[in-house]
Structure formats: structure tokens, C-alpha cells
SETILO-445229 format. One line per field, with one value per residue: y, x, z of N, C-alpha, C, O, CB in turn; residue number from 1. Coordinates in Angstrom, 2 decimals, padded with zeros to 5 digits. Atoms other than C-alpha are relative to their C-alpha. Glycine has a CB too. Example, Ala and Ser with C-alpha at 12.3 -4.5 7.8 and 13.67 -1.06 7.14 Angstrom:
! residues 2
n.y [-001.19/-001.19]
n.x [000.89/-000.82]
n.z [000.00/-000.06]
ca.y [-004.50/-001.06]
ca.x [012.30/013.67]
ca.z [007.80/007.14]
c.y [001.20/001.09]
c.x [000.90/-000.77]
c.z [000.00/000.73]
o.y [001.18/002.20]
o.x [001.94/-000.26]
o.z [000.66/000.90]
cb.y [000.03/000.46]
cb.x [-000.99/000.41]
cb.z [001.25/-001.42]
num [1/2]
***
This chain:
! residues 160
n.y [-000.51/000.38/001.00/-000.73/-001.55/-000.43/000.85/001.15/-000.15/-000.43/000.62/001.62/-000.89/000.07/001.67/000.18/000.51/-000.27/000.72/001.44/000.61/000.89/000.45/-000.41/000.79/001.36/-000.41/-000.04/001.18/000.88/-000.12/000.46/001.33/000.22/-000.60/-001.38/-000.96/-001.17/-000.79/-000.36/-001.38/-001.00/-000.94/-000.60/000.55/-000.22/000.40/000.48/001.43/001.15/000.88/-000.46/001.07/-001.22/000.53/000.03/-000.83/000.65/000.02/000.83/-000.40/000.80/-000.93/000.64/-000.60/-001.63/-001.86/-000.35/000.23/000.88/000.34/001.30/000.70/-000.35/-001.54/-001.16/-001.56/-000.30/-000.55/-001.47/-001.49/000.78/-001.07/-000.22/000.50/000.07/-000.73/000.51/001.25/-000.76/-001.00/001.31/000.34/-001.12/-000.02/001.29/-000.05/-000.86/000.55/001.25/-000.64/-000.87/000.53/000.23/-001.32/-000.12/001.30/001.29/000.54/000.17/001.08/-000.22/001.20/-000.30/000.35/001.00/000.99/000.63/000.79/000.32/001.26/000.44/-000.10/000.31/001.08/-000.55/-000.26/-000.85/-001.63/000.09/000.39/-001.12/-001.18/000.14/-000.15/-001.92/-000.67/000.68/-000.30/-001.56/-000.43/-001.38/000.46/001.35/000.26/001.44/000.14/001.58/000.85/000.29/-000.53/-001.40/-000.31/000.21/-000.90/-001.54/-000.84/-001.46/-001.52/-000.34]
n.x [001.09/002.05/000.05/001.26/-000.13/000.34/001.69/000.16/-000.19/001.11/001.08/-001.08/000.13/001.60/000.52/-000.17/000.84/-000.69/001.11/000.30/-000.63/-000.29/-001.13/000.79/000.79/-000.37/000.13/001.39/000.89/-000.82/000.21/001.62/000.50/-000.46/001.17/-000.74/000.87/-000.63/000.18/-001.18/-000.52/001.20/-000.90/-000.63/-001.57/-001.15/-000.91/001.26/-000.43/001.24/001.17/000.73/000.58/-000.23/000.25/-001.42/-000.37/-001.07/000.55/-000.50/000.10/-001.03/-000.78/-000.86/-001.68/000.06/000.61/-000.55/-001.76/-000.47/-001.62/000.25/-000.22/001.31/000.02/-001.25/000.51/-000.10/-001.19/000.76/000.62/-000.88/-000.50/001.29/000.69/-000.83/000.65/001.35/-000.44/-000.88/001.42/001.62/-001.03/000.06/001.14/000.31/-000.46/001.21/001.42/000.37/-000.33/001.31/000.16/000.03/000.56/001.47/000.52/000.09/-001.18/-000.13/-000.81/000.15/-000.63/-000.44/000.44/-000.61/000.57/001.34/000.15/-001.12/-000.83/-000.27/000.97/-000.03/001.55/001.39/000.62/-000.80/000.34/001.44/-000.07/-001.09/001.03/000.74/-000.93/-000.50/001.19/000.56/-001.27/-000.20/-001.06/000.95/-000.43/-000.39/-000.11/-000.24/-000.20/-000.70/-001.41/-001.62/-001.15/000.04/-001.29/-000.31/000.63/-000.65/000.83/000.31/000.61/-000.65]
n.z [000.84/-000.18/000.98/000.38/-000.01/-001.54/-000.49/-000.39/-001.27/-001.06/-000.17/-001.17/-001.11/-000.55/-000.47/-001.40/-001.02/-001.31/-001.15/001.27/000.74/000.20/-001.75/-001.31/-000.21/-000.48/-001.51/-000.79/000.57/-000.58/-001.04/-001.09/000.32/-001.00/-000.89/-000.37/000.93/-000.15/000.88/001.12/000.18/-001.16/000.84/-000.55/-000.50/000.97/000.90/000.80/000.23/000.88/-000.58/-000.70/-000.91/-000.80/-002.10/000.34/000.28/000.61/001.28/001.01/001.85/001.03/001.19/001.62/-000.07/000.90/000.20/-001.61/-000.09/-001.52/000.55/-000.06/001.17/001.19/000.17/000.80/001.30/000.96/000.92/000.11/-001.25/-001.51/-001.24/-000.44/-001.27/-001.37/-000.46/-000.19/-000.49/-001.17/-000.42/-000.58/-001.47/-001.18/-000.63/-000.62/-001.51/-000.78/-000.77/-000.68/-001.72/-000.90/-000.62/-001.61/-001.02/-000.49/-000.30/000.63/000.33/001.25/000.82/001.44/000.88/001.92/001.37/000.33/-001.46/000.75/001.27/000.54/-000.07/-001.32/-000.79/-001.36/-000.28/-000.30/-001.37/-000.97/000.27/-001.21/-001.36/-000.51/000.38/-001.11/-001.73/-000.31/-000.54/-001.02/-000.40/-000.19/000.70/000.73/001.34/000.88/001.74/000.46/001.17/000.84/-000.73/000.37/-001.01/000.89/000.09/001.39/001.15/-000.06/-000.19/000.97/-001.28/-001.52]
ca.y [006.45/005.74/002.67/004.02/007.27/009.84/008.71/005.62/006.26/008.62/006.02/002.99/006.15/006.79/002.84/002.98/001.91/003.95/002.14/-001.57/-002.67/-005.91/-006.31/-004.17/-007.01/-010.00/-008.20/-007.48/-010.58/-012.51/-010.82/-010.84/-014.12/-014.15/-012.20/-008.76/-005.83/-002.67/000.05/000.98/004.36/006.52/010.02/011.55/009.81/011.55/009.87/008.02/004.48/001.46/-000.63/000.77/-001.16/001.75/-001.23/-001.97/001.69/000.41/000.91/-000.94/000.49/-001.30/000.24/-000.66/-000.70/001.74/004.44/004.34/003.99/001.14/-000.43/-003.77/-006.20/-004.86/-000.96/000.48/004.25/004.70/005.17/007.97/011.55/009.84/013.27/013.48/010.55/010.40/013.30/012.19/009.29/011.06/013.39/010.06/008.73/011.86/012.22/008.57/009.72/012.70/010.72/007.94/010.27/012.51/009.26/008.04/011.61/011.15/007.47/005.48/002.42/001.90/-000.85/-001.04/-004.14/-003.74/-004.61/-007.15/-009.03/-010.26/-010.94/-011.62/-013.77/-013.52/-013.00/-013.71/-017.08/-015.43/-016.89/-015.36/-011.79/-012.58/-013.82/-010.77/-008.68/-010.12/-010.04/-006.00/-005.83/-007.61/-006.02/-002.81/-002.15/001.56/000.37/-002.44/-003.43/-006.60/-006.98/-009.41/-012.14/-010.99/-008.89/-005.11/-004.27/-005.47/-003.47/-000.12/002.86/005.14/007.46/007.86]
ca.x [010.03/006.18/005.42/001.60/000.40/-000.61/-004.60/-003.69/-001.64/-004.40/-007.00/-004.31/-003.90/-007.78/-008.65/-006.09/-008.26/-007.26/-010.03/-010.95/-008.07/-007.00/-004.60/-007.42/-010.02/-007.89/-007.29/-010.87/-012.11/-009.23/-009.83/-013.59/-013.42/-011.66/-014.10/-012.68/-015.06/-014.47/-014.56/-013.38/-011.63/-013.24/-012.31/-012.73/-009.08/-005.74/-004.96/-008.97/-007.32/-008.48/-009.71/-011.13/-011.26/-012.03/-013.18/-009.45/-008.45/-006.21/-006.61/-005.03/-003.17/-002.51/000.05/000.86/004.86/004.68/002.50/003.93/007.66/008.45/012.25/011.07/011.39/007.98/009.02/010.87/010.67/009.67/012.21/009.63/009.48/011.88/012.00/008.13/007.45/010.29/008.65/005.16/006.43/008.41/005.61/002.54/005.67/006.10/002.50/002.05/004.20/002.16/-001.04/-000.09/001.86/-001.37/-002.81/-000.94/-001.42/-005.41/-004.71/-004.82/-002.37/-001.06/-000.27/000.52/000.42/002.86/001.55/004.45/003.48/000.54/001.59/004.90/007.81/008.72/005.40/004.47/001.76/-001.64/-002.49/000.90/-000.03/-003.71/-002.46/000.51/-002.73/-004.93/-002.18/-001.40/-005.10/-005.41/-001.88/-000.72/002.01/001.38/002.72/003.63/004.30/004.42/006.67/008.13/010.54/013.59/016.36/015.39/018.90/019.80/017.89/019.27/016.61/015.89/014.29/016.94]
ca.z [-026.30/-025.51/-027.72/-026.83/-027.84/-025.74/-026.21/-025.51/-022.35/-021.07/-021.49/-019.48/-017.02/-016.42/-015.93/-013.05/-009.71/-006.46/-004.41/-005.12/-005.89/-005.89/-002.72/-000.67/-001.68/-000.88/002.68/003.38/002.20/004.31/007.35/007.68/006.86/010.43/012.13/011.86/010.36/009.18/006.71/003.78/003.07/005.72/003.93/007.25/007.96/007.17/003.85/003.58/004.65/002.80/005.52/008.79/012.05/014.41/017.39/017.17/016.49/014.04/009.86/006.91/003.49/000.67/-001.08/-004.97/-004.69/-007.82/-007.04/-003.28/-004.30/-002.01/-002.82/-004.12/-007.02/-008.64/-008.55/-011.69/-013.22/-016.08/-018.95/-020.06/-018.45/-015.38/-014.03/-013.78/-011.70/-009.75/-008.39/-008.64/-006.72/-003.87/-003.41/-002.82/-000.32/001.72/001.66/002.85/005.72/006.82/006.93/008.83/011.65/011.67/012.23/015.17/016.72/016.28/018.25/015.47/014.72/011.16/009.06/005.98/003.28/000.08/-003.03/-003.48/000.05/-002.08/-005.69/-007.58/-007.77/-003.63/-002.57/001.04/002.04/002.23/005.57/007.16/005.79/007.39/010.43/010.71/009.83/012.95/015.60/014.65/014.84/018.14/019.39/020.41/018.06/016.46/013.18/011.28/007.64/005.53/002.58/000.09/001.43/-000.22/001.77/000.88/001.52/-001.80/-003.91/-004.89/-003.96/-007.25/-004.68/-002.53]
c.y [-000.74/-001.17/000.54/001.46/000.48/-000.70/-001.13/000.27/000.60/-000.98/-001.05/001.02/-000.13/-001.74/-000.23/000.22/000.92/-000.76/-001.09/-000.98/-001.42/-000.61/000.41/-001.04/-001.34/000.33/-000.34/-001.48/-001.30/000.55/-000.11/-001.09/-000.68/000.97/001.79/000.96/001.27/000.86/000.45/001.62/001.19/001.45/000.94/000.06/000.76/-001.24/-001.27/-001.21/-001.02/-000.78/000.41/-000.75/000.77/-001.67/-000.82/001.19/000.17/000.19/-000.65/000.89/-000.75/000.42/-000.58/000.74/001.06/001.18/000.61/-000.33/-000.97/-000.78/-001.51/-000.54/000.58/001.50/000.34/001.52/-000.45/000.45/001.63/001.29/-000.70/001.00/000.32/-001.01/-000.58/001.43/000.09/-001.06/000.23/000.72/-000.97/-000.26/001.06/000.44/-001.18/000.17/000.95/-000.96/-000.55/000.59/000.69/-001.28/-000.93/000.96/-000.40/-001.56/-001.35/-000.92/-000.41/-000.87/-000.02/-001.20/000.51/-001.01/-001.71/-001.04/-001.20/-000.55/000.35/-001.05/-000.36/000.39/-000.76/-001.17/000.93/-000.46/000.77/001.59/000.28/-000.14/001.02/001.00/000.20/000.31/001.43/000.17/-000.05/000.23/001.40/000.89/001.37/-000.09/-001.11/000.12/-001.41/000.61/-001.01/-000.80/000.28/001.07/001.49/000.78/-000.12/000.49/001.68/001.36/001.36/001.43/000.83/001.52]
c.x [-001.15/-000.05/-001.48/-000.36/-000.52/-001.54/000.04/000.49/-000.98/-000.89/000.41/-000.47/-001.17/-000.32/000.70/-000.80/000.88/-000.86/-000.64/000.77/000.07/000.26/-001.07/-001.18/000.26/000.42/-001.27/-000.49/000.41/-000.58/-001.59/-000.15/000.27/-000.48/000.12/-000.58/000.56/-000.60/001.06/-000.34/-000.98/000.81/-000.26/001.42/000.92/000.01/-001.08/000.83/-000.48/-000.66/-000.02/-000.38/-000.29/-000.55/001.14/001.10/001.43/-000.70/000.95/000.34/000.37/000.24/000.49/001.09/000.05/-000.41/000.97/001.55/000.90/001.18/-000.61/000.06/-001.33/-000.12/000.82/-000.55/-000.02/001.02/-000.56/-000.31/000.07/-000.49/-002.02/-000.59/000.61/-000.37/-001.19/000.21/000.43/-001.20/-001.41/001.12/000.16/-001.68/-000.99/000.51/-000.84/-001.16/000.16/000.73/-001.28/-000.87/000.02/-000.03/-001.52/-000.20/-000.10/001.29/-000.11/000.81/000.42/000.77/000.90/-000.39/001.10/000.48/-001.21/000.00/001.27/000.69/000.67/-000.97/-000.70/-001.27/-000.72/-000.13/001.34/-000.08/-001.63/000.63/001.18/-001.47/-000.84/001.10/000.33/-001.15/-000.91/001.23/-000.12/001.38/-000.79/000.15/000.90/-000.10/000.36/000.57/000.41/000.72/000.79/000.49/-000.18/001.48/000.93/-000.24/000.49/-001.05/-000.23/-000.70/000.98/000.91]
c.z [000.19/-000.96/-000.08/-000.69/000.75/000.24/000.91/001.40/000.81/000.19/001.05/001.33/001.07/000.80/001.28/001.19/001.11/001.29/-000.34/-000.24/000.42/001.29/001.44/000.28/000.96/001.89/000.54/000.27/001.49/001.75/000.73/-000.17/001.70/001.67/000.60/-000.98/000.42/-001.13/-000.44/-000.28/000.48/-000.44/001.36/000.38/-000.52/-001.19/-000.35/000.18/-000.45/000.80/001.85/001.22/001.34/001.97/000.26/-000.31/-000.88/-001.76/-000.61/-001.13/-000.46/-001.07/-001.03/000.40/-001.47/000.14/001.35/000.05/001.01/-001.06/-000.12/-001.92/-000.95/-000.37/-000.81/-000.36/-000.89/-000.90/-000.77/000.67/001.61/001.17/001.19/001.27/001.08/001.01/000.47/001.29/001.50/001.02/000.66/001.54/000.96/000.23/001.00/001.67/001.01/000.21/000.83/001.66/000.11/000.84/001.37/001.11/000.13/000.79/-000.66/-000.20/-001.20/-000.15/-001.08/-001.08/-001.44/-000.92/000.04/001.21/-000.50/-001.41/-000.40/000.50/001.85/000.81/001.87/000.24/000.30/001.60/000.12/-000.18/000.92/001.42/000.49/000.26/001.39/001.36/-000.40/000.30/001.42/001.09/000.80/-000.58/-000.26/-001.54/-000.29/-001.39/-000.31/-001.42/-000.79/001.24/-000.61/001.17/-000.89/-000.08/-001.39/-001.56/000.39/000.04/-001.01/000.62/000.51/-000.97]
o.y [-001.90/-001.11/000.92/002.27/-000.14/-001.39/-001.32/000.29/000.11/-001.00/-001.46/000.79/-000.64/-002.03/-000.80/001.41/000.76/-000.85/-001.11/-002.11/-001.68/-001.46/-000.10/-001.16/-001.89/-000.53/-001.24/-001.95/-002.03/-000.24/-000.45/-001.47/-001.69/001.10/002.40/000.86/001.69/000.56/000.67/002.27/001.82/001.52/001.98/001.09/000.91/-002.34/-002.11/-001.55/-001.12/-001.16/-000.04/-001.30/000.32/-001.71/-001.89/000.86/000.87/000.02/-000.99/001.49/-001.42/000.63/-001.40/001.92/002.23/002.24/001.69/-000.71/-000.71/-000.89/-002.17/000.13/000.49/001.94/000.77/001.81/-001.39/001.47/002.66/001.46/-000.92/000.83/000.60/-000.70/-001.23/001.46/000.66/-000.98/-000.48/000.62/-000.62/000.15/000.74/000.85/-001.05/-000.31/000.67/-001.23/-000.40/000.19/000.63/-001.13/-001.39/000.68/-000.59/-002.10/-002.49/-000.34/-000.87/-001.07/000.93/-001.46/001.15/-002.22/-002.81/-001.77/-002.30/-001.39/001.40/-001.89/-001.48/000.70/-001.96/-000.80/001.77/000.43/001.84/002.35/001.13/000.76/000.93/001.71/001.30/000.84/001.98/000.97/000.47/-000.49/001.99/001.88/001.60/000.57/-001.45/000.97/-002.17/001.49/-002.16/-000.45/-000.75/001.34/001.72/001.58/000.65/000.37/002.38/001.77/002.54/002.62/002.03/002.29]
o.x [-001.23/000.95/-001.87/000.55/-000.98/-001.91/-000.63/-000.41/-001.28/-001.23/-000.32/-001.40/-001.23/-000.45/000.10/-001.11/002.10/-000.49/-001.25/000.39/-000.86/-000.32/-001.10/-001.64/-000.43/000.35/-001.53/-000.94/-000.34/-001.13/-002.06/-001.31/-000.30/-000.17/-000.17/-000.24/001.14/-001.70/002.22/-001.39/-001.91/002.03/000.38/001.95/000.79/000.19/-000.74/001.31/-001.70/-001.77/001.00/-001.48/000.33/-000.50/000.79/002.28/002.41/-001.91/001.87/-000.55/001.31/-000.39/001.40/001.19/000.37/000.03/001.54/002.18/001.85/001.09/-000.76/000.06/-001.32/-001.03/001.89/-001.69/000.72/001.62/000.08/-001.27/-000.80/-000.81/-002.40/-001.28/000.21/000.32/-001.48/-000.67/-000.02/-001.62/-002.15/000.95/-000.18/-002.05/-001.97/000.06/-001.35/-001.46/-000.72/000.54/-001.82/-001.18/-000.86/-000.12/-001.89/-001.31/-000.20/002.38/-001.20/001.90/-000.14/001.96/000.46/-000.20/000.57/001.47/-001.51/-000.81/001.68/000.33/001.09/-000.71/-000.57/-002.39/-000.22/-000.11/001.18/000.39/-001.96/000.37/001.46/-001.59/-001.01/000.94/000.82/-001.31/-001.98/001.28/-001.11/001.92/-001.97/-000.59/001.92/-000.77/000.97/000.03/000.33/000.90/001.42/-000.23/000.24/001.73/001.84/000.27/000.57/-001.03/-000.25/-000.78/000.88/001.66]
o.z [-000.22/-001.67/-001.19/-000.80/001.70/001.20/001.92/002.24/001.90/001.37/001.94/002.10/002.19/001.98/002.19/001.24/001.12/002.46/-001.41/-000.58/001.19/001.96/002.56/001.42/001.82/002.76/001.33/001.31/002.15/002.52/001.82/-000.01/002.10/002.85/001.63/-002.16/001.42/-001.60/-000.10/-000.29/-000.03/-000.32/001.21/000.80/-001.74/-000.67/-001.19/-000.90/-000.33/000.44/002.39/001.22/002.30/003.20/000.76/-000.46/-000.65/-001.92/000.14/-001.72/-000.03/-002.10/-000.90/000.75/-001.28/-000.29/001.49/001.04/001.75/-002.28/000.91/-002.95/-002.18/-001.07/-000.37/-000.70/-001.16/-000.55/-000.98/001.43/002.46/002.34/002.32/002.24/002.05/002.03/001.52/002.14/002.40/002.17/001.58/002.69/002.10/001.33/001.73/002.71/002.10/001.38/001.67/002.81/001.21/002.02/002.10/002.30/001.29/000.74/-000.21/-000.20/-001.55/000.39/-001.64/-001.26/-002.39/-000.78/000.22/001.23/-000.03/-001.80/000.10/001.32/002.12/001.97/002.11/-000.11/001.04/002.45/-000.47/000.66/001.75/002.23/001.69/001.26/001.92/002.46/000.59/001.23/001.73/002.08/001.23/-000.08/-000.02/-002.26/000.32/-001.97/000.45/-002.08/-000.35/002.41/-000.85/002.13/-002.02/-000.99/-001.71/-002.68/001.40/-001.12/-000.65/000.34/000.77/-000.36]
cb.y [000.01/001.56/-001.71/000.06/000.68/001.96/-000.77/-001.04/000.57/001.19/-000.49/-000.30/001.24/000.27/-001.39/000.55/-001.85/001.72/000.83/000.33/000.62/000.07/001.57/001.58/-000.20/-000.67/001.50/000.84/-000.61/000.23/001.00/000.59/-000.84/000.09/-001.09/-000.03/-000.04/-000.16/000.79/-001.09/000.18/-000.46/000.61/-000.01/-001.47/000.01/-000.29/000.65/-000.44/-001.15/-001.99/000.31/-001.31/002.12/-001.28/-000.69/000.43/-001.81/001.24/-001.08/001.04/-001.19/000.72/000.47/-001.66/000.06/000.36/-001.06/001.38/-001.42/000.30/-000.17/-001.73/-000.40/000.79/-000.69/001.38/000.44/-001.41/-000.19/000.61/000.03/002.25/-000.14/-000.85/-000.01/000.49/-000.75/-000.58/001.40/000.89/-002.43/-000.34/001.55/000.34/-001.31/000.52/001.39/-000.77/-001.67/001.29/000.99/000.08/-000.65/001.84/000.29/000.21/000.25/-000.94/000.95/-000.91/001.51/-001.02/000.05/001.59/000.51/001.28/001.05/000.34/000.93/000.35/000.42/-000.26/001.47/-001.27/-000.73/-001.39/-000.41/000.33/-001.62/-001.68/000.70/-000.45/-001.55/-001.25/001.29/-000.30/-001.59/000.03/000.18/-000.98/001.75/000.98/-001.19/000.96/-001.19/000.67/000.39/-001.49/000.46/-000.99/001.14/-000.77/-000.88/-000.22/000.18/000.24/-000.46/-000.50/-001.80]
cb.x [000.30/-001.47/000.42/-000.56/-000.32/-000.05/-000.86/000.65/001.01/-000.79/-000.56/002.82/-000.09/-001.27/000.51/000.83/-000.08/000.06/-001.16/-000.06/001.09/000.77/002.03/-000.68/-000.31/001.57/000.19/-001.22/000.75/001.87/000.61/-001.58/001.02/001.31/-000.01/001.73/-001.71/001.53/-000.69/-000.14/000.33/000.12/-000.55/-000.51/000.46/001.50/001.67/-000.54/000.27/000.59/000.43/-000.85/001.07/-001.76/-001.68/-000.03/-000.16/000.26/-000.35/-000.96/000.66/-000.30/001.14/-000.66/001.48/-000.57/-002.39/-000.84/000.60/-001.62/001.70/-001.65/000.05/-001.64/000.24/000.54/000.86/-000.58/000.36/-000.93/-002.29/002.18/000.87/-000.84/-000.82/001.85/000.10/-000.61/001.19/001.19/-000.67/-000.43/001.62/001.04/-000.57/000.87/001.54/-000.60/-000.89/000.84/001.53/-001.38/-000.02/001.03/000.16/-001.23/-000.98/-000.57/000.43/000.26/-000.44/000.66/-001.41/001.75/000.53/001.00/-000.99/-001.04/-001.21/000.68/001.46/001.19/-000.62/-000.18/-000.16/-001.32/-000.48/001.48/-000.24/-001.18/000.33/001.54/-001.12/-000.71/001.82/000.60/-000.74/-000.43/000.97/-000.01/000.55/000.64/000.53/-000.88/001.25/-001.51/000.51/001.55/000.19/000.63/001.89/-001.16/000.49/-000.29/-001.96/000.95/000.28/-001.14/-000.71/001.42]
cb.z [-001.41/-000.76/000.37/001.07/-000.90/000.23/-001.35/-000.84/000.14/-000.36/-001.28/-000.26/-000.57/-001.72/-001.17/000.22/000.17/000.22/000.39/-001.39/-000.15/-000.83/000.23/-000.16/-001.13/-001.15/000.24/-000.91/-002.09/-000.58/000.06/-000.28/-001.50/-000.53/001.43/-000.15/000.21/-000.01/000.28/-001.66/-001.51/002.38/-001.86/000.57/-000.42/000.91/000.60/-001.68/000.76/-001.05/-000.40/-000.69/000.24/-000.77/000.59/-001.04/000.97/000.74/-000.62/-000.39/-000.76/-000.37/000.41/-001.91/-000.18/-000.93/000.42/001.31/000.38/001.04/001.31/000.94/000.31/000.65/001.08/-001.74/-000.42/000.10/-001.43/-000.12/-000.37/-000.05/-001.28/-001.27/-000.27/-000.46/-000.47/-001.49/-000.91/-000.78/-001.75/-001.61/-000.35/-000.53/-000.98/-000.91/000.04/-000.92/-000.51/-000.92/000.30/-001.36/-000.48/000.34/-000.79/-001.51/000.19/-001.25/000.78/-000.65/-000.13/-000.24/-000.54/-000.41/-001.46/-000.75/001.40/-000.10/-001.06/-000.03/-001.27/000.51/-001.03/000.90/001.28/-001.11/001.19/-000.13/-002.16/-000.23/000.20/-001.45/-001.43/-000.06/000.46/-001.31/-000.83/-000.41/-001.25/001.55/-001.31/000.49/-000.58/000.31/-000.78/-000.06/-000.16/-001.47/000.13/-001.92/-000.01/000.76/000.96/-000.01/000.00/-001.44/001.18/-001.23/001.62/000.99]
num [1/2/3/4/5/6/7/8/9/10/11/12/13/14/15/16/17/18/19/20/21/22/23/24/25/26/27/28/29/30/31/32/33/34/35/36/37/38/39/40/41/42/43/44/45/46/47/48/49/50/51/52/53/54/55/56/57/58/59/60/61/62/63/64/65/66/67/68/69/70/71/72/73/74/75/76/77/78/79/80/81/82/83/84/85/86/87/88/89/90/91/92/93/94/95/96/97/98/99/100/101/102/103/104/105/106/107/108/109/110/111/112/113/114/115/116/117/118/119/120/121/122/123/124/125/126/127/128/129/130/131/132/133/134/135/136/137/138/139/140/141/142/143/144/145/146/147/148/149/150/151/152/153/154/155/156/157/158/159/160]
***
């Protein structure tokens, strides 16, 4: 049972941001300080990537583990309306995959930085995350991602 009234829950859900999130700001500031220039949320590209580095033909998505269904310690399906949330998060993950595939087909390189790499008890050191992003931007890998420090195979995926 939800501890909030429907009106309180609606207010909470409306307050959740999709742009300008803390992980996006952390990555943007850190990469800018390292000399990388980017544009935010370019709507003409599939998925409206969080950070777009046109000079490097690369984009970085800063994905929240809950909203994008990452199999980590920060992801937990709510106990209320479980079927709704499973369907919503599965649809988000499928859309993410379609958008990344479309970007690659358009000759863009795609990096995903998961929220758990930047926060939580298993986060990566920030310098490591920024170094890996910088190496991706100057390298030639088509796709890459940064996750938390844990062994992903030990966590059971509720979306499977």
C-alpha cells in the first residue's frame, strides 16, 4: 500500500526531472573542465542525448538506474502497481536500445553512464568516470558504458 495520497504521489512524480539532473551536471562540469565542449539535449538526435560532443561524433547518456531499468543495487521495482512499473521500465529500456542503435546508424558513438557509477555505496571514483568518458570521446569505440563497482552477475534482474 502506498503511504502517500494520490495527490501527494502525483506532486512527487511531477517534480522528477528528465533534464539537468545531478549526474548530467557532474559529467558536464567535469568534462568541460577537461576541455570538452558539448551541447545539451539535442532534440534532433534520437533519444535527445544528455551530452552531445559534435567534434567527436559522440554522445553521452546519463541514465538513472530506476527509470532505465539498470540491474544494480539502486534499482527496485515498487511494491505498488508492480505490473505498471515493470511495463513502463521495460518500455524505457527498449526505447533506449532503439535510440542507441539509431545513433550508431547515424555514425554517432554512444556512451552510457549509469547513475550507480556516480552515487551509492558502490560508486566509481569521479576521476575514473571522467577519465573513461574522456578516453571514449577521444577514442574510436562505437559504444561503451560505465557501471558501479559491483559484480553485475550477482544481482537478479526483475525485468528478465
